[in-house]
C-alpha positions as CSV (number, residue, x, y, z in Angstrom):
1,M,114.2,157.8,82.4
2,F,112.1,158.3,85.6
3,D,109.7,155.8,87.2
4,I,107.0,157.7,89.0
5,G,105.3,154.7,90.6
6,V,107.3,152.2,92.6
7,N,105.7,150.4,95.6
8,L,109.1,149.6,97.1
9,T,107.5,149.1,100.6
10,S,105.7,146.0,99.3
11,T,106.6,142.8,101.0
12,Q,107.4,141.4,97.6
13,F,110.6,143.4,97.8
14,A,111.4,142.5,101.4
15,K,114.4,140.4,100.6
16,D,116.1,142.5,97.9
17,R,115.1,146.2,98.1
18,A,118.7,147.4,97.7
19,Q,119.3,145.2,94.7
20,V,116.0,146.4,93.1
21,V,117.3,149.9,93.3
22,T,120.7,148.8,92.0
23,R,119.1,147.0,89.0
24,A,117.1,150.1,88.3
25,R,120.2,152.3,88.1
26,E,122.0,149.7,85.9
27,A,118.9,149.7,83.5
28,G,119.4,153.4,82.9
29,L,116.8,154.9,85.3
30,T,117.7,158.3,86.6
31,G,115.1,158.5,89.4
32,M,112.2,156.7,91.1
33,L,109.3,157.9,93.1
34,I,108.3,155.5,96.0
35,T,104.6,155.4,96.7
36,G,103.1,155.9,100.1
37,T,99.7,154.4,100.6
38,N,98.9,154.9,104.3
39,A,100.5,156.6,107.2
40,L,102.9,153.7,108.0
41,E,104.0,153.0,104.5
42,S,104.4,156.7,103.8
43,Q,106.9,156.8,106.6
44,Q,108.6,153.7,105.3
45,A,108.7,155.2,101.8
46,Q,110.4,158.3,103.0
47,S,112.9,156.3,104.9
48,L,113.8,154.2,101.8
49,A,114.1,157.3,99.7
50,Q,116.5,158.8,102.3
51,R,118.8,155.8,101.7
52,H,119.2,156.7,98.0
53,P,119.7,160.5,97.8
54,D,119.3,162.1,94.4
55,F,117.8,158.9,93.0
56,C,114.7,158.1,95.1
57,W,112.0,160.3,96.4
58,S,108.6,159.5,97.9
59,T,105.0,160.4,98.3
60,A,103.0,160.6,101.5
61,G,99.3,159.8,101.4
62,V,96.4,157.5,102.1
63,H,95.2,155.3,99.3
64,P,91.4,154.9,99.0
65,H,91.7,151.3,100.1
66,H,92.9,152.7,103.5
67,A,90.5,155.7,103.6
68,S,88.7,154.2,106.7
69,E,91.9,154.7,108.6
70,W,91.9,158.5,108.1
71,S,92.2,160.5,111.3
72,A,93.6,163.6,112.7
73,D,96.7,161.7,113.6
74,T,97.0,160.5,110.0
75,A,96.8,164.1,108.7
76,A,99.4,165.1,111.3
77,T,101.7,162.4,110.1
78,L,101.4,163.4,106.4
79,R,102.0,167.1,107.3
80,R,105.1,166.1,109.2
81,L,106.4,163.9,106.3
82,A,105.7,166.7,103.8
83,E,108.5,168.7,105.5
84,K,111.0,166.0,104.6
85,P,113.1,166.8,101.4
86,Q,112.5,163.3,100.1
87,V,108.7,163.7,100.1
88,V,107.7,165.5,96.9
89,A,104.0,164.8,96.5
90,L,100.9,164.0,98.6
91,G,99.2,160.8,97.7
92,E,98.5,158.1,96.6
93,C,95.0,159.5,97.1
94,G,91.7,159.3,95.2
95,L,88.8,157.0,94.8
96,D,88.5,153.3,94.1
97,F,84.9,152.0,93.6
98,N,86.2,148.7,92.1
99,R,87.4,147.0,95.3
100,N,85.5,149.2,97.8
101,F,87.8,148.3,100.7
102,S,86.6,151.5,102.3
103,A,83.1,153.0,102.0
104,H,82.5,155.6,99.3
105,D,81.9,158.4,101.8
106,Q,85.1,157.5,103.7
107,Q,87.0,157.6,100.4
108,E,85.7,160.9,99.4
109,Y,86.3,162.4,102.8
110,A,90.0,161.3,102.9
111,F,90.5,162.4,99.3
112,D,89.1,165.8,99.9
113,A,91.2,166.2,103.1
114,Q,94.4,165.3,101.3
115,L,93.6,167.8,98.4
116,A,93.1,170.5,101.1
117,L,96.4,169.7,102.7
118,A,98.2,169.7,99.3
119,A,96.6,173.1,98.5
120,E,97.7,174.4,101.8
121,L,101.3,173.1,101.6
122,Q,101.5,173.8,97.8
123,M,102.5,170.3,96.9
124,P,101.6,168.3,93.8
125,V,99.3,165.3,94.2
126,F,99.7,161.7,93.1
127,L,96.2,160.5,92.2
128,H,94.3,157.2,92.0
129,C,91.0,156.6,90.2
130,R,89.4,153.3,89.4
131,D,85.8,152.9,88.4
132,A,85.0,156.2,90.0
133,H,85.7,158.9,87.4
134,Q,82.6,161.0,87.8
135,R,83.0,161.3,91.6
136,F,86.8,161.6,91.3
137,I,86.4,164.7,89.1
138,A,83.7,166.1,91.3
139,V,85.9,166.0,94.4
140,L,89.0,167.1,92.6
141,K,87.7,170.0,90.5
142,P,87.1,172.6,93.3
143,W,90.8,172.2,94.3
144,I,92.5,171.9,91.0
145,A,93.2,175.7,90.6
146,R,94.9,175.7,94.0
147,L,97.2,172.8,93.4
148,P,100.7,173.3,91.9
149,G,100.3,170.1,89.8
150,A,98.8,166.6,89.8
151,V,99.2,163.3,88.0
152,V,96.5,160.6,87.6
153,H,98.7,157.6,88.3
154,C,98.2,154.3,86.3
155,F,95.6,155.8,84.0
156,T,93.4,153.1,82.4
157,G,90.3,155.1,81.5
158,T,88.3,155.9,78.3
159,A,88.9,158.5,75.7
160,E,86.3,160.8,77.3
161,E,87.9,160.3,80.8
162,L,91.3,161.1,79.3
163,A,90.0,164.3,77.7
164,E,88.5,165.4,81.0
165,C,91.7,164.8,82.9
166,L,93.7,166.7,80.3
167,S,91.2,169.6,80.4
168,L,91.9,169.9,84.1
169,G,95.6,170.2,83.5
170,L,96.4,166.8,84.9
171,S,99.5,164.8,83.9
172,V,98.9,161.2,83.0
173,G,100.9,158.2,84.3
174,I,101.1,155.2,81.9
175,T,102.2,151.8,83.1
176,G,102.7,148.4,81.5
177,W,98.9,148.0,81.4
178,V,99.3,149.1,77.7
179,C,101.5,146.0,77.1
180,D,98.6,143.7,77.9
181,E,96.8,142.5,74.7
182,R,93.8,141.4,76.8
183,R,92.9,144.6,78.4
184,G,95.3,147.4,77.3
185,M,94.4,147.8,73.7
186,T,92.0,150.7,74.2
187,L,94.5,152.6,76.2
188,R,97.2,151.8,73.7
189,E,95.1,153.5,71.0
190,L,94.8,156.6,73.2
191,L,98.5,157.1,73.7
192,P,99.0,159.6,70.9
193,Q,96.3,161.8,72.4
194,I,98.4,162.5,75.5
195,P,100.5,165.7,74.9
196,I,104.1,164.9,75.4
197,E,104.5,167.5,78.2
198,R,101.7,165.7,80.2
199,L,103.0,162.2,79.8
200,L,104.7,160.3,82.7
201,L,105.8,156.7,82.8
202,E,105.8,154.2,85.6
203,T,106.0,150.5,86.4
204,D,103.7,150.3,89.4
205,A,106.1,147.6,90.6
206,P,105.7,144.9,91.9
207,W,102.4,144.8,90.0
208,L,101.5,145.1,86.3
209,L,104.4,143.2,84.8
210,P,104.3,143.9,81.1
211,R,102.8,140.8,79.4
212,D,104.7,141.2,76.2
213,M,108.2,141.0,77.8
214,R,110.3,138.3,76.2
215,P,111.6,136.3,77.9
216,R,109.1,136.7,80.8
217,P,110.7,137.1,84.2
218,T,110.3,133.8,86.1
219,S,109.3,135.5,89.3
220,R,106.4,137.3,87.5
221,R,107.3,140.3,89.8
222,N,107.5,143.7,88.1
223,E,110.6,145.9,88.8
224,P,111.7,149.4,88.0
225,C,114.4,147.9,85.9
226,F,111.7,146.9,83.4
227,L,110.8,150.6,82.7
228,P,112.9,150.7,79.5
229,H,110.6,148.1,78.0
230,I,107.6,150.2,78.7
231,V,109.4,153.3,77.3
232,R,110.2,151.4,74.1
233,Q,106.6,150.1,73.6
234,V,105.0,153.5,74.4
235,A,107.4,155.2,72.0
236,L,106.6,152.6,69.3
237,W,102.8,153.1,69.7
238,R,103.2,156.9,69.8
239,G,105.5,156.9,66.8
240,E,108.4,158.5,68.6
241,D,112.0,157.8,69.3
242,A,112.4,155.9,72.5
243,A,115.5,157.7,73.7
244,W,113.8,161.1,73.1
245,L,110.6,159.9,74.9
246,A,112.7,158.7,77.9
247,Q,114.3,162.1,78.2
248,Q,111.1,164.0,77.8
249,T,109.2,162.0,80.4
250,D,112.1,162.3,82.8
251,A,112.0,166.1,82.4
252,N,108.2,166.0,82.9
253,S,108.7,164.1,86.2
254,R,111.3,166.5,87.5
255,R,109.2,169.5,86.6
256,L,106.0,168.2,88.2
257,F,107.8,167.1,91.4
258,R,110.2,170.0,91.4
259,L,113.3,167.9,91.6
């Protein structure tokens, strides 16, 4: 099974990054994608992936929270990173109108610039959308035919938003959000609507620890080694065999990121 969303550069992993990767292998994972969220962390993500060949890869991008940092130097850094064999997607990029750490116009500018770069370099994109679906689609749509692939990471939207993402050919990343009885029930009901060939799974570690894990980890920190729990739960709610689902989503990840 493949975890497409691991924030291994997070300071929460500062003391035991190597052990986190080891635990992931021991849990049965066959690969992990380390998320880049700004120029510096994208460089760190590539460096971490380089230490674990044929198991870890990375993205290079600017998260909407960091869109105000976008510059020509940032674009040059991403372009340079994209040449590295460990870097298999551009992003995390998109729009976040929930936290608004960067102004909306700055977010849209950085998002559009990264889509343009992905189209030029023919790289798939790792997308972020939170409380911004209408503008997210408006910025993405002109580029979608020129992109080799894209995944909307940590999808938590409505049935209508899911249908629109699928109509554009996007893959859909599902996290332990669906394991949360307080806020994940709507998404849980939508799981069967995602075609198997478009489904990808992720932990978004160290965040989104599945609430229904028993026993609950005392650290309350999410890890890639908890992906098997998410696989089992998603398989249960989709009415599929967990081992089969793990293999299918692994294959989907490798196809999208051309591993």
